[in-house]
C-alpha positions in Angstrom: -65.8 -117.5 -144.2 -68.0 -116.1 -147.0 -69.6 -118.1 -149.8 -67.3 -116.8 -152.5 -64.2 -117.5 -150.5 -65.4 -121.1 -149.9 -66.0 -121.5 -153.7 -62.6 -120.1 -154.4 -61.0 -122.6 -152.0 -62.9 -125.4 -153.6 -61.6 -124.3 -157.0 -58.1 -124.2 -155.7 -58.3 -127.7 -154.2 -59.8 -129.1 -157.4 -57.2 -127.5 -159.7 -54.3 -128.6 -157.5 -55.6 -132.2 -157.1 -56.1 -132.4 -160.9 -52.5 -131.2 -161.4 -51.1 -133.7 -158.9 -53.1 -136.6 -160.2 -52.4 -135.8 -163.9 -48.7 -135.4 -163.2 -48.5 -138.6 -161.2 -50.4 -140.7 -163.7 -49.0 -139.4 -167.0 -45.5 -138.4 -165.9 -45.8 -135.2 -167.9 -44.6 -132.1 -166.2 -47.1 -129.9 -168.0 -49.5 -130.7 -165.2 -47.3 -128.5 -162.9 -49.1 -125.6 -164.5 -52.3 -126.7 -162.8 -50.5 -126.6 -159.4 -49.1 -123.2 -160.1 -52.5 -121.9 -161.2 -54.1 -123.3 -158.1 -51.7 -121.6 -155.9 -52.2 -118.3 -157.7 -55.9 -118.7 -157.5 -55.6 -119.2 -153.7 -53.5 -116.1 -153.3 -56.0 -114.0 -155.4 -58.9 -115.3 -153.3 -57.2 -114.2 -150.1 -56.7 -110.7 -151.5 -60.1 -110.4 -153.2 -62.3 -111.8 -150.5 -60.6 -110.8 -147.3 -62.7 -109.1 -144.7 -62.7 -105.3 -144.4 -62.2 -103.6 -141.0 -65.4 -102.5 -139.3 -64.2 -99.1 -138.1 -63.1 -96.0 -140.0 -59.9 -96.5 -141.9 -58.4 -93.0 -141.7 -57.8 -90.5 -138.9 -60.0 -87.9 -140.5 -63.0 -90.3 -140.6 -62.6 -91.1 -136.9 -62.9 -87.4 -135.8 
């Protein structure tokens, strides 16, 4: 796991925990936005920081 991916997961965890704690303590559903943003951040991190394959990607590059 790369450094940027670890940082993204830390951000996801922080935002989701803040949303859960805020919603539980205040009872205001507006904190659900934090949970949604955390999930979206996690999905974006998976797409942005995923590993690339080590070999050529097309048939012409393999020839």
